[in-house]
Each structure stands twice: as C-alpha cells, then as structure tokens.
C-alpha positions as CSV (number, residue, x, y, z in Angstrom):
1,M,24.1,-12.0,4.9
2,T,27.3,-12.6,3.0
3,I,30.3,-10.1,1.8
4,D,29.5,-10.7,-1.7
5,Q,25.7,-9.4,-1.1
6,A,26.0,-7.1,1.5
7,P,24.5,-4.3,2.0
8,A,23.9,-3.1,-1.9
9,R,20.4,-3.2,-1.9
10,P,18.7,0.1,-0.1
11,A,15.3,-1.3,-0.2
12,R,16.1,-3.3,2.5
13,Q,18.3,-1.1,4.9
14,G,15.8,1.7,5.4
15,S,15.2,5.0,4.3
16,D,18.0,6.8,5.7
17,F,20.5,4.3,4.3
18,A,18.3,4.4,0.9
19,Q,18.9,7.9,0.3
20,L,22.5,8.0,0.6
21,S,22.9,4.5,-1.4
22,R,21.0,6.6,-4.1
23,R,23.0,9.0,-4.3
24,I,26.2,6.8,-4.6
25,A,24.8,4.9,-7.0
26,Q,23.7,7.7,-8.8
27,A,27.6,8.9,-8.4
28,G,28.7,5.9,-10.7
29,L,30.7,4.5,-7.7
30,L,29.2,1.1,-7.2
31,E,31.0,0.2,-10.2
32,R,33.5,-1.9,-11.2
33,R,37.0,-0.7,-11.8
34,P,38.8,-3.4,-13.2
35,V,41.6,-1.3,-14.5
36,Y,43.0,-0.4,-11.2
37,Y,42.4,-3.8,-9.9
38,A,44.8,-5.3,-13.3
39,V,47.4,-2.6,-12.1
40,R,47.1,-3.4,-8.8
41,M,47.5,-7.1,-9.2
42,T,50.5,-6.9,-11.1
43,V,52.1,-4.8,-9.2
44,V,51.6,-6.8,-6.0
45,A,52.2,-10.2,-7.7
46,G,55.8,-8.3,-9.4
47,L,56.7,-7.5,-5.6
48,F,55.8,-10.8,-4.6
49,A,57.9,-12.2,-6.8
50,G,60.6,-9.9,-6.7
51,G,61.0,-10.3,-3.0
52,W,61.6,-14.2,-3.2
53,T,64.3,-13.0,-5.8
54,A,66.0,-11.3,-3.7
55,F,65.5,-13.6,-1.2
56,A,67.5,-16.0,-3.6
57,L,69.8,-14.2,-4.8
58,V,71.4,-12.3,-1.2
59,G,71.4,-16.1,0.1
60,D,73.2,-17.3,3.4
61,S,73.5,-13.2,4.8
62,W,72.0,-11.4,7.7
63,W,70.8,-9.0,5.3
64,Q,68.4,-11.5,5.0
65,L,66.4,-9.6,7.5
66,L,65.9,-6.5,5.1
67,V,64.0,-9.1,2.5
68,A,62.1,-9.9,5.5
69,V,60.9,-6.8,6.3
70,F,60.1,-6.0,2.6
71,L,58.3,-9.7,2.1
72,A,56.3,-8.8,5.6
73,V,54.8,-5.7,3.7
74,V,54.3,-7.6,0.3
75,F,52.7,-10.5,2.0
76,A,50.0,-7.5,3.7
77,Q,49.2,-6.0,0.5
78,V,48.2,-9.6,-0.6
79,A,45.8,-9.7,2.1
80,L,44.7,-6.0,1.2
81,L,44.0,-7.6,-2.3
82,A,42.6,-11.2,-0.5
83,H,40.0,-8.9,1.2
84,D,38.9,-6.5,-1.4
85,L,38.3,-10.2,-3.4
86,A,36.2,-11.2,-0.8
87,H,34.5,-8.1,-1.0
88,G,33.2,-8.7,-4.5
89,Q,34.9,-5.2,-5.4
90,V,37.5,-7.3,-8.1
91,F,34.9,-9.2,-10.2
92,R,31.5,-9.7,-10.4
93,S,31.5,-13.1,-10.6
94,R,31.7,-15.2,-7.3
95,R,33.7,-17.8,-8.6
96,R,36.4,-16.0,-10.1
97,S,36.6,-13.8,-6.9
98,R,37.0,-17.6,-4.9
99,I,39.3,-18.5,-6.7
100,A,41.6,-15.5,-6.9
101,G,41.0,-15.1,-3.4
102,L,42.4,-18.8,-2.4
103,V,45.4,-18.2,-4.4
104,A,46.4,-14.9,-2.9
105,G,45.3,-16.4,0.8
106,N,46.1,-19.9,1.1
107,L,48.6,-20.6,-1.5
108,G,50.2,-17.2,-1.4
109,I,50.5,-15.8,2.4
110,G,49.0,-18.9,4.1
111,L,45.8,-17.5,5.2
112,G,42.3,-19.1,5.1
113,Y,40.2,-17.5,3.1
114,G,37.1,-19.5,3.1
115,W,37.7,-19.2,7.4
116,W,38.5,-15.9,7.2
117,T,35.6,-14.3,4.6
118,D,33.1,-16.6,7.1
119,K,34.6,-14.5,10.4
120,H,34.6,-11.1,8.6
121,T,31.2,-11.2,7.1
122,R,30.0,-11.9,10.8
123,H,32.1,-8.1,11.5
124,H,30.3,-6.8,8.9
125,A,26.9,-7.9,9.9
126,N,27.4,-6.5,13.7
127,P,30.6,-4.0,13.6
128,N,31.8,-3.7,17.5
129,H,29.4,-5.7,19.2
130,E,30.2,-7.6,22.1
131,D,28.2,-10.5,21.4
132,H,28.3,-11.0,17.5
133,D,31.6,-9.4,16.1
134,P,33.9,-11.6,16.5
135,D,36.8,-8.9,15.9
136,V,36.1,-7.9,19.9
137,A,35.7,-11.2,21.4
138,P,37.5,-11.6,24.6
139,D,39.9,-13.9,24.0
140,V,42.9,-12.6,24.3
141,L,42.2,-8.6,24.8
142,V,39.1,-7.1,26.2
143,W,36.9,-4.7,24.5
144,S,34.5,-3.0,27.0
145,V,34.2,-2.9,31.0
146,K,31.4,-5.8,30.7
147,Q,33.9,-8.2,28.9
148,A,37.4,-6.9,31.9
149,E,34.5,-7.6,34.7
150,N,33.4,-11.4,33.0
151,S,37.0,-12.2,32.2
152,S,39.1,-15.0,32.8
153,G,42.1,-16.8,32.0
154,V,44.5,-15.3,29.5
155,A,42.6,-11.8,28.9
156,R,41.6,-11.4,32.9
157,F,45.6,-11.5,32.9
158,V,46.3,-9.6,30.0
159,G,43.7,-7.0,29.9
160,R,45.2,-5.0,33.0
161,W,48.1,-3.8,31.1
162,Q,46.7,-4.8,27.3
163,A,47.5,-1.0,25.8
164,F,50.7,-1.7,27.0
165,L,51.0,-4.9,25.4
166,F,48.9,-4.9,22.1
167,F,51.7,-3.8,19.7
168,P,53.7,-6.8,21.3
169,L,51.2,-9.0,20.7
170,L,50.7,-7.8,17.3
171,T,53.5,-9.5,16.5
172,L,51.8,-12.6,16.7
173,E,48.8,-11.8,15.1
174,G,50.4,-13.3,11.4
175,V,51.2,-16.8,13.3
176,N,47.9,-16.8,14.8
177,L,45.8,-16.2,11.8
178,H,47.5,-19.0,9.8
179,V,46.6,-21.1,13.0
180,S,43.1,-20.0,12.8
181,S,43.0,-20.9,9.1
182,L,44.4,-24.4,10.0
183,R,42.0,-25.1,12.6
184,S,39.0,-24.2,10.7
185,L,39.8,-27.1,8.1
186,R,38.3,-29.3,10.9
187,R,34.7,-27.7,10.6
188,P,32.8,-29.9,8.0
189,T,31.3,-26.6,7.6
190,L,33.6,-25.2,5.3
191,K,33.3,-24.7,2.0
192,N,35.8,-26.3,-0.5
193,R,37.6,-27.8,2.5
194,G,39.3,-30.2,0.2
195,T,40.6,-27.0,-2.0
196,E,41.8,-25.1,1.2
197,A,43.6,-28.0,2.8
198,A,45.8,-28.4,-0.4
199,L,46.8,-25.1,-0.7
200,L,47.7,-23.9,2.7
201,I,49.9,-27.1,2.8
202,A,51.4,-26.3,-0.5
203,H,52.3,-22.6,1.0
204,D,53.8,-23.9,4.1
205,V,55.9,-26.7,2.4
206,A,57.2,-24.0,-0.4
207,Y,57.4,-21.4,2.5
208,L,59.6,-23.1,5.0
209,A,61.5,-25.2,2.4
210,A,62.8,-22.5,0.2
211,I,64.1,-20.5,3.8
212,F,65.7,-23.3,5.1
213,A,67.2,-24.5,2.0
214,V,68.6,-21.1,1.6
215,L,69.6,-20.4,5.1
216,P,71.0,-22.2,7.9
217,V,68.6,-23.6,10.8
218,G,69.8,-20.3,13.3
219,K,69.2,-17.3,10.1
220,A,66.1,-19.4,8.8
221,L,64.4,-19.6,12.5
222,V,65.3,-15.7,12.7
223,F,64.2,-14.5,9.3
224,L,61.1,-16.3,10.1
225,L,60.3,-14.3,13.3
226,V,61.5,-11.2,12.1
227,H,58.9,-11.9,8.9
228,Q,56.0,-13.1,10.4
229,A,56.3,-10.3,13.3
230,C,56.5,-7.7,10.9
231,F,53.8,-8.8,9.1
232,G,51.3,-9.2,12.1
233,V,52.3,-5.4,13.1
234,Y,51.4,-4.1,9.7
235,L,47.9,-6.2,9.4
236,G,47.5,-5.2,13.1
237,C,48.4,-1.7,12.3
238,T,45.8,-1.9,9.2
239,F,42.9,-3.0,10.8
240,A,43.1,-1.7,14.9
241,P,42.5,2.1,13.4
242,N,39.2,1.2,12.3
243,H,36.9,-0.1,15.0
244,K,39.1,0.3,17.8
245,G,38.1,2.8,20.8
246,M,35.0,3.5,18.9
247,P,31.6,2.5,20.7
248,V,31.1,-1.2,21.6
249,L,27.6,-2.3,20.9
250,T,25.2,-4.6,23.4
251,G,22.3,-6.6,23.0
252,D,20.3,-3.3,24.4
253,D,21.6,-1.2,21.3
254,E,19.0,-0.7,18.8
255,L,20.4,0.9,15.5
256,D,19.6,1.2,11.6
257,F,22.0,0.0,9.1
258,L,23.3,3.2,8.6
259,R,24.0,4.3,12.2
260,K,25.1,0.8,13.1
261,Q,27.7,1.2,10.7
262,V,28.8,4.6,10.8
263,L,28.8,5.2,14.6
264,T,31.7,1.9,15.1
265,S,33.6,3.3,12.8
266,R,36.6,5.5,11.9
267,N,38.2,6.9,9.4
268,V,42.0,7.8,9.0
269,R,43.3,10.9,7.3
270,G,46.8,10.8,5.9
271,G,46.7,11.3,1.7
272,R,47.9,9.2,-0.6
273,V,50.4,7.2,1.0
274,V,48.2,6.2,3.8
275,N,45.4,5.0,1.7
276,V,48.0,3.1,-0.6
277,A,49.4,1.2,3.0
278,L,46.1,0.5,4.3
279,G,45.1,-0.5,1.1
280,G,42.0,2.1,0.9
281,L,40.3,0.4,4.2
282,N,41.3,4.0,5.7
283,Y,38.1,5.0,4.4
284,Q,36.0,2.3,6.9
285,I,32.9,4.4,7.2
286,E,32.3,4.1,3.5
287,H,33.5,0.7,3.1
288,H,31.2,-0.3,6.1
289,L,28.4,0.7,4.4
290,F,29.3,0.0,0.9
291,P,31.5,-3.5,1.1
292,S,31.1,-3.9,-2.7
293,M,32.7,-0.8,-3.5
294,P,35.8,-0.6,-5.6
295,A,38.7,0.8,-2.9
296,P,39.6,3.5,-5.2
297,N,35.9,4.8,-5.3
298,L,36.0,5.2,-1.1
299,R,37.6,8.4,-1.2
300,R,35.4,9.9,-4.0
301,A,32.1,8.5,-1.5
302,R,33.5,10.2,1.2
303,P,32.3,13.9,0.6
304,I,29.0,12.7,0.1
305,V,28.7,10.5,3.2
306,R,30.1,12.9,5.1
307,D,27.7,15.6,3.8
308,Y,24.9,13.3,4.3
309,C,25.7,12.3,8.2
310,R,26.0,15.5,9.0
311,S,22.5,16.6,7.5
312,L,21.2,13.8,9.9
313,D,23.0,14.9,13.0
314,V,25.0,11.2,12.9
315,P,28.6,11.7,13.8
316,Y,31.0,11.2,11.3
317,A,34.3,10.2,13.6
318,E,38.1,11.1,11.3
319,A,41.6,11.2,12.6
320,G,45.2,11.0,11.8
321,L,47.1,7.5,11.9
322,L,49.1,8.0,14.9
323,A,45.8,9.8,16.8
324,S,43.4,6.8,15.6
325,W,46.2,4.1,17.4
326,G,46.3,6.5,20.4
327,Q,42.5,6.6,20.6
328,A,42.2,2.6,20.7
329,L,45.4,2.4,22.9
330,R,43.5,4.5,25.3
331,H,40.0,2.5,25.2
332,L,41.8,-0.9,25.8
333,H,43.7,1.2,29.1
334,E,40.6,2.3,30.1
335,V,38.2,-0.7,30.1
336,G,41.0,-3.1,31.4
337,R,40.6,-0.4,34.5
338,P,38.2,-3.1,36.4
339,L,41.4,-5.7,36.1
340,R,43.7,-3.2,37.9
C-alpha cells in the first residue's frame, strides 16, 4: 500500500470503514481543492523567496538571527506542503506530485522526498506499532515499556529522562532528517536515486554558499545553528502531538483498519491559527482515515468522523495543543520508568 493509494477504497477495509467512507464520499470531501493549493503554494513560495531576499538585504548583522527563525518557519511550511504532495492531496497525477515533491523537499529544504515518502507510508500502514512504525522505533527515544526494558546504547541512556530531553533533542531533528536523506542515497531500492542525489547536493551547495557568502564564519555558524534548531523544533511540535502518548500497538493487537487508525491518533484543537501552523495535521484522525483527502476538507470531515466513532463506541481523542504535548511528555516519562 502506497501513500497515494491508501486508503480510499472502502471495499477492502471492512464494513465499519466502508460505511464511513461512503458518507465522506457523498459529502464530496475526497475531491481535489486546486484553488486552495494554488494559493497556498504561491504564498509559501513567496515567503520562501522573501526570506532569502531579506537575508541578502540584512547582510552582515546579528539581526540575521530573526531571519533564521523566519526561514525555519517557512522551511517547515514547505515540508508540510511536501507531505500533502506525497499523499496525493494536491495533484491526481503521481508524476506531477513526485516532481513537485522533489523540488519542494530535496531542492527547497534538503529533505529526501523518496526516502521520507517510503518511511511515512510505513507509518500510515501501522501507526504507533512498535514493530512496524518507523516513527516509534527505539533509536534514541523509547515509546513503550517493552522497548525500555530491551533498550541499549543511546536509547537506554536517554530513555531515563527522555521527557525532559525531548524538546532539546528536537533541535537536532532538522539535521537528522537531512542526514537520513543523504544516507538513503546508498540504497539501491530508492527510486530516482540520481535525481534525488543531484537535488539534495544542489540544495546543500546553494544553502551553504549563500550563508557563508553573506556572513563571516562565526555569524554563519550561529545562523546555521539557530535556523536548523528552530526548524527541527517546529517539525517536532507539528508531528509529536498527533500520536505520542496514544496507545502503542504490538503484534498481539488485532484491530480493523478504522480502529487501528483512530485509536492511535489524536486531534489537536485550536482554531484557525493551529490549523495553519500544523498544516491541517491537527485533524490527524481524519487524515489517517483518508490520507488523500485535501487538507482544507479535514475540518469538514471531523464532525462526520467524530459522530460515527461515537456511534460505534470507538474513543475519539482530542486535546488542545499544550495539553497534547503534556500527554506526550507524560507518556515518555512513564515508559522510561524501568530505566530509572
């Protein structure tokens, strides 16, 4: 199952999801929103160009740190657009989605589109499953008591106080994603490997050349540090509230498609500001049930999905932004207890 295909064919998903899918389709919520995405892409592209124009105009000044923060926000918005492209929310054509994703991800922000798409597809197929979801692999953090008890190396050391280290570690997430993208180029199974490599290298050369051409070495290094740290924290604060602190599944859990997606996801309340900041991913339950649904339709799908889940007695989790972070941190602290 690929991101572009998953999971919009109700006949394969079981009767509960089939009924919900019919209601969503009848409401027209799976239809493309070309005007919305044209406006959104234009705005984000304008902010991206404006940020680098400001960087060139400000020149050798410590005011560049404000530019670094602004560009971190813009990079995260580009990443959210690449996410929607990977899910087929923007274009019907896979080829157009892939080309736009490579430009936005690899060339624009240095994020390997092919590698990330494969990783994210596996996450959607088995969300919060400790054996199959790469987002809860115990690489640095542990996400379940079982992982804590079996941990070693860095994960065992960090896991003791991971709730307190979570946000500091997020400052490295942008760099981690870029390094993982470069490492993925060694995999012969990566599609369009030559194109991916060329665009990633082009990004690195242009990014570093621009920064070191305008700023002296000391300021350039501080700019890089602030930009990448803020970028990582923004991305982490976008994705962490959606699943962290929700049930972690194991091989013993046998759930149908609807329950697997709903029980492991959490929506984030907060209105228009949160909706823009999180790129629509605050409607995580609806997104996981209908990954190809355009982001602006998720809000309209929410009452349909919520009421349907209530009719089935399936818990439907929602929380405010700060409350969702609190739930995630409490979960991290609790599962790290065996290591303390």
